[in-house]
Backbone bond lengths (Angstrom), bond angles and torsions (degrees), N, CA, C in turn:
res aa  C-N    CA-C-N  psi(-1)  N-CA   C-N-CA  omega(-1)  CA-C   N-CA-C  phi
1 M - - - 1.460 - - 1.519 109.87 -
2 A 1.288 116.06 146.79 1.460 122.48 179.36 1.523 110.18 -78.12
3 Q 1.322 115.09 159.16 1.458 118.36 171.68 1.504 108.07 -67.75
4 S 1.326 117.10 140.11 1.457 120.43 -173.33 1.517 113.27 -62.87
5 Q 1.328 118.38 -25.95 1.450 119.78 -177.78 1.519 112.51 -85.00
6 E 1.320 119.36 -7.40 1.464 120.36 -179.56 1.520 110.41 -74.42
7 Q 1.320 114.65 119.98 1.461 120.13 179.99 1.526 109.67 -106.95
8 I 1.317 115.15 140.06 1.468 121.35 173.81 1.517 106.95 -116.45
9 L 1.320 114.34 128.49 1.463 121.39 177.37 1.525 107.25 -96.88
10 V 1.325 117.04 122.53 1.458 122.91 177.34 1.520 107.76 -106.50
11 V 1.323 117.05 115.33 1.450 122.43 -179.81 1.528 107.16 -116.45
12 V 1.323 114.73 86.59 1.469 122.83 -176.08 1.523 107.51 -135.76
13 S 1.323 117.57 130.66 1.460 120.49 -177.01 1.529 113.49 -80.34
14 D 1.310 118.13 -21.48 1.476 122.20 179.47 1.525 108.43 -77.85
15 G 1.341 116.71 114.17 1.460 121.47 -175.35 1.529 113.21 -61.57
16 Q 1.309 118.18 -38.23 1.466 120.79 -179.47 1.527 110.99 -67.75
17 V 1.328 116.95 -42.51 1.463 120.92 178.89 1.526 109.39 -65.55
18 S 1.309 116.22 -43.30 1.460 121.25 178.14 1.532 110.43 -58.98
19 F 1.319 116.61 -44.19 1.461 121.48 179.27 1.542 111.00 -62.42
20 L 1.333 116.17 -45.70 1.477 119.72 179.33 1.522 111.39 -62.18
21 L 1.324 116.66 -46.06 1.472 119.58 179.25 1.520 110.66 -62.16
22 D 1.324 116.59 -41.95 1.462 121.45 178.50 1.533 110.52 -57.28
23 R 1.309 117.39 -47.57 1.466 121.23 -177.94 1.520 111.58 -65.14
24 V 1.322 117.19 -45.76 1.469 120.63 -178.52 1.536 110.38 -64.16
25 L 1.341 115.54 -46.76 1.460 119.39 -177.38 1.522 112.15 -66.50
26 K 1.314 117.53 -38.26 1.467 120.36 176.44 1.524 110.77 -65.23
27 S 1.350 116.83 -37.49 1.467 120.05 178.50 1.531 110.80 -66.02
28 M 1.337 116.56 -22.32 1.463 121.10 177.02 1.536 111.45 -84.77
29 G 1.316 116.95 -5.58 1.443 121.20 176.64 1.519 115.83 99.02
30 Y 1.324 117.38 9.80 1.460 120.41 -178.97 1.528 110.79 -90.65
31 D 1.306 114.84 152.34 1.461 122.50 169.65 1.531 105.06 -85.28
32 V 1.313 117.40 121.82 1.466 121.22 -172.82 1.536 109.60 -116.26
33 Q 1.307 114.30 134.38 1.469 120.48 171.60 1.513 106.74 -120.43
34 A 1.330 116.68 118.62 1.465 121.74 -178.85 1.527 109.31 -104.27
35 I 1.321 115.69 128.10 1.464 123.78 -177.08 1.528 107.30 -136.72
36 S 1.362 116.45 149.13 1.462 118.10 -176.23 1.516 113.96 -111.90
37 D 1.339 118.98 -2.92 1.460 119.30 -176.85 1.523 111.89 -138.54
38 Q 1.328 115.35 159.26 1.452 122.29 -175.15 1.538 111.99 -64.15
39 A 1.317 117.66 -45.62 1.457 120.99 -175.48 1.541 110.96 -59.66
40 S 1.313 117.26 -46.68 1.469 120.80 178.77 1.525 111.24 -65.21
41 A 1.313 116.66 -38.47 1.453 121.04 178.45 1.518 111.46 -62.94
42 L 1.336 116.32 -43.27 1.469 120.06 179.63 1.526 111.43 -66.20
43 K 1.338 117.26 -37.15 1.468 120.25 175.54 1.520 110.40 -62.25
44 S 1.323 115.83 -43.38 1.465 119.98 178.38 1.522 111.32 -62.57
45 L 1.325 116.36 -42.01 1.472 120.55 -179.16 1.530 112.10 -68.41
46 D 1.330 117.36 -25.82 1.456 120.25 175.46 1.535 111.40 -68.33
47 K 1.343 115.68 -28.36 1.463 120.93 -178.12 1.531 112.18 -88.56
48 H 1.328 116.61 -35.00 1.456 120.30 -173.29 1.542 109.64 -155.55
49 I 1.318 115.41 133.98 1.474 119.45 176.15 1.535 107.81 -93.62
50 P 1.324 116.55 117.38 1.475 119.59 -178.78 1.533 111.43 -76.11
51 A 1.315 114.32 165.86 1.473 121.23 176.56 1.520 110.33 -69.30
52 L 1.337 116.72 -27.53 1.456 122.32 -173.37 1.526 109.16 -159.97
53 V 1.345 116.23 148.36 1.461 121.21 174.74 1.534 108.01 -123.77
54 V 1.324 115.73 130.49 1.463 121.78 171.84 1.535 105.23 -103.36
55 V 1.333 115.86 122.02 1.471 121.45 -176.42 1.516 109.34 -116.78
56 G 1.325 115.48 131.78 1.458 120.49 175.61 1.523 110.20 -76.34
57 E 1.314 115.47 149.71 1.467 121.33 179.43 1.517 111.53 -59.33
58 K 1.314 116.57 -36.14 1.468 121.78 178.93 1.520 108.46 -128.34
59 L 1.313 116.60 126.54 1.449 121.32 175.22 1.510 108.10 -107.32
60 N 1.332 116.61 172.84 1.464 120.18 -179.14 1.519 112.55 -62.21
61 D 1.322 117.35 -33.53 1.462 119.84 -170.91 1.534 114.68 -124.50
62 I 1.327 118.29 4.69 1.460 120.77 -177.84 1.534 108.86 -166.95
63 S 1.315 116.30 158.88 1.462 120.64 173.42 1.530 108.40 -69.38
64 G 1.313 116.63 138.94 1.471 119.57 178.22 1.522 112.96 -60.28
65 L 1.334 116.67 -35.25 1.466 119.66 177.85 1.522 111.27 -67.30
66 D 1.326 117.05 -38.58 1.473 119.82 177.00 1.521 110.28 -64.97
67 F 1.328 116.08 -40.90 1.462 120.16 177.59 1.528 110.91 -63.79
68 A 1.334 116.58 -44.10 1.478 120.20 178.71 1.532 110.28 -62.42
69 A 1.321 117.30 -40.77 1.463 120.41 178.27 1.527 110.27 -61.13
70 D 1.330 116.99 -41.47 1.459 121.52 178.02 1.541 110.05 -63.46
71 L 1.325 116.70 -44.04 1.469 120.31 177.87 1.530 111.40 -58.82
72 L 1.329 115.26 -44.00 1.476 120.13 -177.70 1.520 111.64 -71.19
73 R 1.326 118.94 -28.00 1.467 120.70 173.03 1.516 110.36 -66.82
74 R 1.339 116.36 -39.85 1.459 122.07 -179.41 1.540 111.43 -73.45
75 N 1.342 115.63 -37.83 1.459 120.64 -176.28 1.533 107.62 -145.04
76 P 1.342 117.13 89.68 1.469 120.57 -174.18 1.533 114.77 -60.15
77 S 1.308 118.52 -19.69 1.462 119.66 -179.18 1.522 113.18 -96.99
78 M 1.332 117.38 8.45 1.472 122.11 -178.86 1.530 110.08 -65.75
79 P 1.339 117.58 119.16 1.457 118.98 175.50 1.530 110.72 -74.62
80 I 1.325 116.28 128.49 1.456 122.07 -176.19 1.520 109.65 -131.79
81 I 1.323 115.40 136.31 1.457 122.61 170.79 1.536 106.78 -113.15
82 L 1.312 116.42 132.23 1.465 121.30 179.40 1.533 108.91 -95.92
83 F 1.336 116.41 130.95 1.457 121.07 173.13 1.513 108.31 -101.11
84 V 1.331 117.44 125.37 1.453 122.49 177.05 1.538 109.17 -121.79
85 Q 1.319 116.62 143.40 1.468 120.87 178.67 1.536 110.51 -69.40
86 H 1.338 115.91 -39.16 1.464 121.21 -178.07 1.514 108.44 -137.31
87 D 1.335 116.11 142.64 1.460 119.87 175.01 1.513 110.23 -58.37
88 S 1.308 116.35 130.59 1.455 121.71 177.64 1.530 107.60 -141.66
89 P 1.317 117.88 113.19 1.466 119.71 -178.82 1.533 113.04 -55.13
90 E 1.331 117.45 -36.15 1.466 119.63 -178.61 1.523 111.18 -66.37
91 V 1.339 116.44 -44.74 1.461 120.55 -179.93 1.530 109.75 -65.17
92 L 1.322 115.96 -42.58 1.470 119.04 -177.86 1.532 111.63 -67.86
93 K 1.313 117.36 -35.65 1.481 120.34 174.69 1.506 110.21 -63.58
94 S 1.326 116.60 -44.00 1.475 120.80 179.02 1.523 109.89 -61.48
95 A 1.326 116.86 -41.95 1.463 120.75 179.28 1.522 110.82 -63.17
96 M 1.298 116.99 -43.26 1.473 120.29 179.52 1.523 110.61 -64.34
97 R 1.326 117.76 -38.70 1.464 120.95 178.19 1.531 111.01 -62.55
98 L 1.320 116.51 -33.90 1.462 121.02 178.40 1.531 112.47 -71.56
99 G 1.322 115.57 -26.33 1.463 119.35 -176.76 1.516 113.38 112.69
100 I 1.332 115.91 10.28 1.456 120.32 176.92 1.525 106.74 -84.76
101 N 1.326 115.95 122.08 1.470 120.03 -173.47 1.520 114.02 -96.39
102 E 1.320 117.66 -13.34 1.456 119.60 -172.76 1.520 110.20 -139.53
103 Y 1.327 115.99 151.81 1.461 120.33 176.84 1.512 109.36 -144.86
104 L 1.318 115.12 158.84 1.456 123.31 175.30 1.521 107.70 -123.38
105 T 1.316 116.31 149.09 1.471 120.78 178.14 1.528 109.07 -140.45
106 M 1.316 115.38 167.74 1.461 121.03 177.09 1.518 108.67 -76.09
107 P 1.287 120.04 146.32 1.466 126.05 -4.70 1.529 110.31 -76.87
108 L 1.321 116.04 140.94 1.469 120.28 178.14 1.516 108.79 -74.93
109 R 1.320 115.13 125.48 1.464 121.12 177.21 1.522 107.33 -119.67
110 T 1.316 115.28 141.33 1.451 121.89 -178.16 1.523 111.04 -52.63
111 E 1.317 116.92 -45.22 1.476 120.02 -177.02 1.531 111.68 -65.30
112 D 1.341 117.07 -33.55 1.476 120.00 177.09 1.515 111.81 -68.70
113 V 1.339 115.85 -42.49 1.467 120.14 178.32 1.532 109.41 -64.51
114 T 1.322 116.55 -44.61 1.464 120.69 -179.86 1.521 110.64 -60.27
115 R 1.315 117.06 -47.69 1.469 121.63 -179.61 1.517 111.04 -61.62
116 A 1.327 117.24 -46.26 1.454 121.05 -177.86 1.534 110.99 -64.45
117 V 1.320 117.41 -45.70 1.472 120.67 -178.14 1.518 110.72 -66.40
118 K 1.324 116.70 -50.05 1.475 118.70 -178.76 1.520 111.42 -62.92
119 G 1.320 117.70 -41.44 1.467 121.27 178.88 1.520 112.55 -64.02
120 T 1.330 116.12 -43.61 1.455 120.38 -178.78 1.535 110.91 -67.75
121 L 1.321 117.13 -41.72 1.462 119.74 178.46 1.518 111.88 -67.47
122 E 1.327 116.77 -36.96 1.466 120.04 178.20 1.528 110.49 -65.44
123 L 1.325 116.53 -43.43 1.469 120.42 178.35 1.534 110.12 -62.49
124 A 1.323 117.20 -41.14 1.472 121.09 178.76 1.525 109.68 -62.78
125 K 1.334 116.74 -40.80 1.484 120.20 179.31 1.517 110.50 -65.51
126 L 1.322 117.73 -42.18 1.465 120.66 178.59 1.529 111.03 -61.98
127 R 1.319 116.56 -42.19 1.466 120.99 178.36 1.527 110.97 -64.74
128 R 1.325 116.83 -43.24 1.478 121.81 177.91 1.529 110.22 -61.92
129 D 1.321 116.40 -46.17 1.466 120.19 179.28 1.529 111.72 -62.19
130 A 1.338 116.88 -40.53 1.459 120.53 178.82 1.529 111.05 -64.62
131 T 1.313 116.29 -39.62 1.470 121.06 178.58 1.518 110.57 -64.90
132 I 1.313 117.30 -43.17 1.459 121.40 178.02 1.525 110.52 -62.91
133 L 1.322 116.72 -45.12 1.470 120.47 179.38 1.526 110.85 -61.29
134 E 1.321 116.99 -43.90 1.465 120.47 178.90 1.513 111.38 -64.19
135 S 1.324 117.16 -39.11 1.471 121.19 177.08 1.522 111.43 -62.74
136 R 1.324 116.40 -41.71 1.470 120.61 177.89 1.526 111.07 -63.53
137 R 1.332 115.88 -42.19 1.471 118.87 179.00 1.521 110.97 -63.57
138 A 1.325 116.03 -43.31 1.462 119.73 -179.69 1.529 110.18 -64.13
139 T 1.330 116.70 -41.14 1.464 120.60 178.75 1.527 110.63 -63.71
140 Q 1.320 117.34 -42.53 1.475 120.57 177.68 1.513 111.40 -62.67
141 N 1.329 117.34 -42.13 1.466 120.79 178.13 1.532 110.76 -63.25
142 L 1.310 117.89 -42.16 1.451 120.92 177.56 1.529 111.76 -65.19
143 Q 1.330 115.81 -40.48 1.460 120.06 177.91 1.537 110.79 -62.75
144 R 1.318 116.63 -41.31 1.461 121.05 178.32 1.527 110.81 -61.93
145 R 1.329 115.57 -44.13 1.479 119.59 177.99 1.522 112.58 -63.49
146 L 1.335 115.74 -40.15 1.474 119.00 176.12 1.519 111.83 -63.56
147 D 1.326 116.00 -40.19 1.465 120.64 179.44 1.532 111.03 -64.47
148 E 1.325 115.50 -33.07 1.477 119.52 179.68 1.527 111.66 -71.66
149 L 1.318 117.64 -24.61 1.460 121.53 179.32 1.480 108.88 -79.08
């Protein structure tokens, strides 16, 4: 089960897909906020940074990849899963270049969503932990240098 405070933002314009993701993610114990457009998603992100964002390939008002790129410019460590209607090597290559490590496609299966979410959150945690460890090491090295002066 997920920690109760972990929120997942689902930004998908397809209502049925959004509904399915909402149900699966809630059954996994996550707090889910489903939104279909960029403007509402950005307002939500101004209020709260979720543990993970699921972005649809096409949104009502922008390309999902463009939206993901904007999210990653604002917060480079934001874990993102891309939802695509159909496998497309070009789209997936573009997603990987942006830093998106995981994607979901139709048909949506509970085990695929579970694997993608757990894997993406685990990778984000490992990256966060590595950053914290490196920061501590750098701080200790600086403290040692200051002590030597």
